[in-house]
C-alpha positions in Angstrom: -15.4 -5.6 3.0 -17.4 -8.7 4.0 -19.5 -6.8 6.1 -20.1 -4.2 3.6 -20.7 -6.7 1.0 -23.6 -8.1 2.8 -25.4 -5.1 2.8 -24.0 -3.8 -0.8 -23.1 -6.9 -3.0 -22.2 -5.0 -6.0 -18.9 -3.3 -4.2 -15.7 -4.4 -5.5 -13.5 -2.6 -3.1 -13.4 0.6 -0.5 -13.3 2.9 -3.7 -16.8 1.7 -4.3 -18.0 2.6 -0.8 -19.2 6.3 -0.3 -19.0 7.6 3.5 -22.7 6.9 3.6 -22.7 3.4 3.0 -19.5 3.3 5.4 -21.1 4.6 8.5 -23.5 1.9 9.6 -20.9 -0.7 8.9 -18.2 1.2 11.1 -19.2 0.2 14.5 -19.1 -3.5 13.2 -15.2 -3.1 12.6 -12.4 -3.5 14.8 -11.3 -0.1 15.8 -8.1 -0.3 13.6 -9.8 -1.7 10.5 -12.3 0.7 10.8 -9.9 3.6 10.9 -8.2 2.5 8.0 -11.2 2.0 5.9 -12.4 5.4 6.8 -9.4 6.8 5.6 -10.0 5.4 2.2 -13.3 6.0 1.7 -13.0 9.6 2.9 -9.7 10.1 0.8 -11.6 9.1 -2.4 -14.3 11.8 -1.4 -11.7 14.6 -0.6 -9.7 13.8 -3.8 -13.0 14.4 -6.0 -13.3 17.9 -3.8 -10.2 18.6 -4.4 -10.5 18.2 -8.5 -13.7 20.3 -8.3 -12.1 23.0 -5.9 -9.2 23.3 -8.5 -11.7 23.3 -11.5 -13.5 26.2 -9.8 -10.2 27.8 -8.5 -11.1 27.8 -5.0 -7.7 27.8 -3.5 -8.9 27.9 0.2 -11.2 24.7 -0.2 -8.1 23.1 -1.9 -5.7 24.0 1.1 -8.5 22.8 3.7 -8.7 19.4 1.8 -4.8 19.3 2.1 -5.3 19.7 5.9 -8.3 17.2 6.3 -6.3 14.6 4.3 -3.1 15.1 6.5 -5.1 14.6 9.6 -6.9 11.5 8.3 -3.3 10.1 7.4 -2.1 11.3 10.6 -4.6 9.4 12.9 -6.8 7.1 10.8 -4.2 5.6 8.3 -1.4 6.3 11.0 1.3 6.6 8.6 2.5 10.2 9.5 5.3 10.9 12.0 6.3 13.5 14.5 8.6 15.5 11.9 5.6 15.4 9.0 3.2 16.5 11.4 5.3 19.3 13.0 5.9 20.5 9.2 2.1 20.5 8.3 1.2 21.9 11.5 3.7 24.7 11.5 3.1 25.6 7.8 -0.6 26.4 8.7 0.9 29.3 11.2 2.7 30.7 8.2 1.1 33.4 6.4 0.4 32.8 2.5 -0.2 29.2 3.3 -3.6 27.5 1.8 -2.9 24.0 3.3 -0.3 21.5 3.8 -0.2 17.4 3.9 2.5 14.9 4.3 3.1 12.6 1.2 5.5 9.6 0.5 5.7 8.3 4.2 7.4 5.2 2.8 10.5 6.9 1.9 10.9 9.1 4.9 8.5 11.7 3.6 7.8 15.2 2.5 5.1 17.5 3.0 3.1 19.4 0.1 2.3 22.7 1.2 0.1 24.9 -1.2 1.1 28.7 -1.0 0.1 32.1 -2.4 1.7 33.2 -5.4 5.0 35.1 -4.0 5.0 33.6 -0.5 7.7 31.1 -1.4 10.9 32.7 0.1 9.1 33.9 3.4 7.6 30.4 3.9 11.0 28.9 3.4 12.7 30.9 5.8 10.0 30.3 8.6 9.6 26.5 8.1 13.4 26.0 7.9 13.9 27.9 11.0 11.0 26.3 12.9 11.9 22.8 12.0 15.7 23.5 12.7 14.5 24.9 16.0 12.5 21.6 16.8 14.7 18.8 15.3 18.2 20.4 14.6 18.2 19.4 11.1 17.9 21.8 8.2 15.2 20.4 5.9 15.5 20.5 2.2 12.8 22.6 0.4 11.8 22.1 -3.2 9.9 24.7 -4.9 7.3 23.1 -7.2 4.7 24.5 -9.6 1.8 22.6 -10.6 1.3 21.1 -14.3 -1.0 19.3 -16.1 0.0 16.2 -14.6 0.3 12.5 -16.6 -1.4 12.1 -19.8 -2.0 9.4 -22.6 0.8 9.7 -25.3 -0.8 8.2 -28.4 1.9 9.0 -30.9 5.3 7.6 -29.7 7.7 5.1 -31.0 9.6 2.5 -29.1 13.2 2.2 -29.7 14.9 -1.1 -28.7 17.7 -0.7 -26.6 20.9 -1.3 -28.3 23.0 -4.5 -26.8 
């Protein structure tokens, strides 16, 4: 951050840094620090592009961004593992998959895979078989549907717990 702050005094954290701002400073950073910072800077861009792609209904772009995010987590942030990398890559070889990435590495991890509607059963069978063949374990598969996500609730009442 200090190297970046010399050029851009207004930045407070890496979320304020664009890839164009980061590029010249990258060569001045130790390799591991540079890769971790690059993940954060580029992930912010990917999140914004994912939102835009979602709003535009561009499922292909959303899937591509999931894959880019996984590869950044894998190589730059280095928080993935062999099993998650396998699941993300194997998913891409299955018909009906837009993209896949790891999530939740802190508790053992999962992958989030974006599928075409109706591809759930086929995907589940194929990924389960591939994982069992490679690691000898049956993966748990959770079918999830996207929702509007978290929102602020303005009309609520807090009821104190009874002792």
